[in-house]
N, C-alpha and C positions, 0 to 999 in steps of 0.2 A: 757680604760679597764685595762692597765697595769700600770696606774699612770703617764703616760706621758701627756705632753701638747703641743700644737703647736699654732702658731700665723699666721693669715691670713691678707693679705692686701687687699685693695679695688680691686674688680674685674676689669679687663681691656679687651677691645674688641681687636680682632685680626684684624688688618688693613692689606689691600694688596695694591700692586702697580700694576695697570693694564694700559698697553700702556702709561707708564709715569705718570699716574694720580693716586692720593691717593684715595683708596676706603675704606669704612667701612661697616659693616653689617647692614641691615635694617630688621625690623620685621613688618608683618601685625598685627595689634591690633584689636581685636573684643571685643566690650563692650556692656553690657546691664546695664542700670541704670534707677532709677525712673526719670521721665520726670523733675522734679524740680532740680536734680543734673547735668544734661546734660551740662549746662553752664559752671560750675566750672571745669568739666572734660575736655570740649574743650578748655578752657583757660588754664589749666595746660599742656596739651599735646602740645598745640600750642607753649608754651614757651620752650618746650623740642624739638623743630624742628619737630613736628609731622605735618603731612598733613592729613586733613580730606578728606576722600574718599566717604563715603556715610553715610547717616543719615535718619532714619525713626522713627515715634512714633506711637505706637499702644497700646490702653488701659492703658495708663498712663506710658508705659515703652519705653524708648528711646533706639535704637539700633545704635551703631556708629562703623564705620570702619575707621582706621587710617594707615598711613604708617610712622613708626617712627624709627630713628636710634636706634640700640641696646643700645648705651651708654645712649641715652636720657631716657631709661626705668629705669636705676639704681635709686633705691629709690622712684619709682613712686608707686608701689603697696601699701606701707603702707599709702601713702598720699591719694591714691584711696580709700582704706578702710575707712579712716577717713571722706573724703569729701562726701562719699555716705553712712556714718553711717552703714557700713557693708552689705548694700543692693546690692551693684554693683557686677557684674560678668565680669571678664576679661580673655581673652584668646589670646595667641600669636602665630604666625606661621612665620618661617624664610623666608624671601622674597629675599634673595641674597644680593650681594654687589653693592653699588652705590656710587657716588661721596660724599666726606665728606660733611656734612651739614653745616659746619662752626663752630663758637665759641660755646663750650658746655656750657650748663646753670651750673652756680655756685649754690651751695646749700644755701639756704636762711637763715640758722640758724647756730649757732656755738654750742660749747660744754661746759658743766659744768664740770670742771676738779678738782679733789681732790687736795687741797693745801698741805696736809700732810697725813702721813700714820696713821692709827689707826682704832678705832671702831666708826661707826657712832652714833651720838647722836640726839635724837629728837629735841633738841634746835637748833642745827646747820642745820639740814634738813629743819626745818620751815623757816629759814632764806633763804636757798637755793631755796626753791620751789617757792618763789616769783619771781625767775628769769627765770624759765622755768619748765620743766617736768623732774622729778627724775627717775633714774633707780634703785635706792637703798632705803632700808627702814632702820629703827633703829636697831642698834645691829649687823651691818654687818662690816666685816673687809674690809678695802679699803687701797690702797696704793697711794702714791704721784705720780701724773700723770695719774691716772685712770679716764676715763670718767664716771661720776656719774649721767648725766643728759643732756638734750637738752636745750641749751640756746634759749630763744625767739628772741635774737638778732643775727646778723651775726657773730660776734666775738667770740672767746673762753673767758671764764671767769673762774679764779681760786676761789673755794669756800671752806670753812673749814666745812665740814660736820661732823667733829668730835668735834666740839666746844661744850662745856658744859655751862650751865647757872651757872653764879656766884651766890653763896650763900651769903646773908647778913642778919643781924639782923632787917634791915628796910624793911618794906612791901611797895611796890611800888603800885601806883595807877593801878587797873586793875589785880593785881596779884590773880591768882586763876582761871581766866577765861581762859578756854581751848581753844587752837587753833586748827584748823582742819588740819589735816595732810593728804593729798591726797594719795591715794593708788599708789605706785610707778609703772611705766611701765615695764613689764617683758619683756625682749629682748631675743628672740630666736636666733638661728644662723642666719636664713634668715633676720630677722629683723635687727640684728647688721651689717651684710654685706651690706644691703641697706643703712643703716645709716652712716657708716664711711666715712671720707674724706681721702684725699692722706696722710695726716700726722698722720693718725691713724691706729691701728690694732685691730682685733678680737682676743682675747685670749680664746682658748678653752682648757679645762680641763675635766677630768671624771665627775666633780661635778659642774663646773661653766662655764658660758659664760660670759666674761667680755669685755670691750672696753678700750683701752688705747692709749695714745699718743706714737708715735714712740720714740720721745725723752721726758722722763719723767720729766726731770728738766726744770723748766720754764726758768731760765736764759740761759741755754744751747740752748733751742728752740729759743729764741729771737736772740742769737748769730748766729745761724744757718741761720735763716731767713735774717739776716744782711749780711750774707756771711763771717762772721768772723771765723766760724767753717765750715769744710767740712765733 
């Protein structure tokens, strides 16, 4: 409202130590999905340390009840909406503290990160969209280290979304054939918080919500991961 901005890191659960044992919060998860989507939902929550407590199907709708570590639900809602094509309903209820479930699930995707600062160009975006799902469209200002999309692979990838097509006097084969640019995914605050990893931040301003790397420079980020920088 007053022109300020702030940056938010990935949500963390509050753990407790009870009788010398590390405990973490759990939640009961109640889900209603079309019967055809039940399998993928059970698979996804199972990989997030979820325990299936109850299941019943009636009139083509499957009702599921799980007990899941709170940390295991981070990033699940957006996947749930995609997997159920927006037809699923999910509600949660705090279930208390229990023993830690073990190793947490790593996210299966990386990020597409802007290689340089500038204004996005359609040519550069068309190249980048072949790598995953973009969060920005043509004519938007981006800066080096900003996350501009979701990589379909597990690692991060630097992309030049500001790249312009080189003009020449020679017409190439296929020139003039328009390529389809997919509508970029609009990331709201909740979507962004579910998306980010430990090395990313959500940048919130009065006009924009962006995702960025904690370390904007690629070389510095590599040195930090190797332990050269602290």
